[in-house]
N, C-alpha and C positions, 0 to 999 in steps of 0.2 A: 387587467391583466396579471401577472404576478413574476415580476422582476426578479425574486429574490434566488440567488446562486445557490445552491445546495452544497455540501463539503462534497469532496472526492477525497477518498484514502488509494493509498497504495501497501498491497498487504503482498508482505515475503513470509515463505515457510521455506526455513534453510537448511538441510540435513550435512552430513559428512562435511564441516568447515573443516578445512584444512589451514588453520588459524597460520599464518609467519609474515613474511615480508609483505606479500601483492595484501593479503586482506587488513594486514596493519595499516597501507600504506590508502588504499577502498576507506577505511575509516577516518584516518585524516583528510582525504579530501571531500566527502560525501556534503559532511554542513554546508558548503560551501556551496552546491550546487543547488541544493535547495532553497538559498534566500531567496534567489529572485525569482522566486515562483512562491515563497508565502510557504513552503512546506514548513512540516517539523515533525518529529518524533512525536508517537504516544505510547507504542510498544519496542523496547530495543534489545530481543532477548532478555526477557525477564524470568521468573520461574514460575513455571508453568502447575497449572495441579489440573492432569485428564481428570475428565468427570465421565466423558463418553469416548469409546477411540481409541487406537495408540497416536500417542505423540511422540515422535522419535526425532524431536528439529527445537530449532529454537523462529519462533516469532517476531514478524516486527510489523508495525503498522503506521504509516507517515500519511498523515491532514495536509492537504490545501486548500485551497478555500474554495475551488470547484474544478470541475473534471478539463475544462480548459488544461490549466493552471497545472494540475497532475498528469496531462500528458507532455503540457511543451516541456516542466522537468524531464519526462523521461528522455525524450526527443530530445534534449536539449546537449550543444555539444561537450561539455563542460559535465553535463551523468553518461553520456557515451564514453568519453576521455577513459572512465573508469570504472566501465561497466564490467571488464573481461577479467577486470581485478579480484570478483567475488564470481562472479558464473564459470571461469575456468578453474575455482579454488573451494567449489561447494557444489551438491546439487540441491536444485530450489526451484519454488514456484511461486510465479508472482504474479499479480493483476490488477486494473483499476480497477475502484469499485464506486461507484455512486453512492453516496449517500442520503439522509431524511433530511430537510426542513424539519424545523423546530415546531413544536407541537405536532409532531409526527405521531402516531396512534396505528398500532398494528390491523385493526379492522379496517382502517384505510386503503389495503393492498386486495380488499373482498372484493373491490368494483371492477381491480385491473384482473383479477383469477378470471373473476366471471365473466370477461369482453375475451379472454382467453378462451373460454369453453365452449363459447360461444360461436367463434369461427369454425 
């Protein structure tokens, strides 16, 4: 039985950010919400080089040890307390996504896709 947990990510695509005191307060407080859940920033609005499609915003990617930690962080009172500081001052799309284990290969997805087709 494989008990290795795979990392999980919180991904946000932010547009039309109204930078002001609310966003500054969000930025001052978010790190403290991540620490108890092992979360850390991988990408925080760095320079984008669009290769396909229209990109008109900023990308944020947070890494967590696993999906349970990511969900616990998002639902935590500490994060919920500051969430409106971001959502009321930007347009955004946010998701939690499961990562892949070490050594993963793209062709590993074939069996899962074939099983879906067989339904």
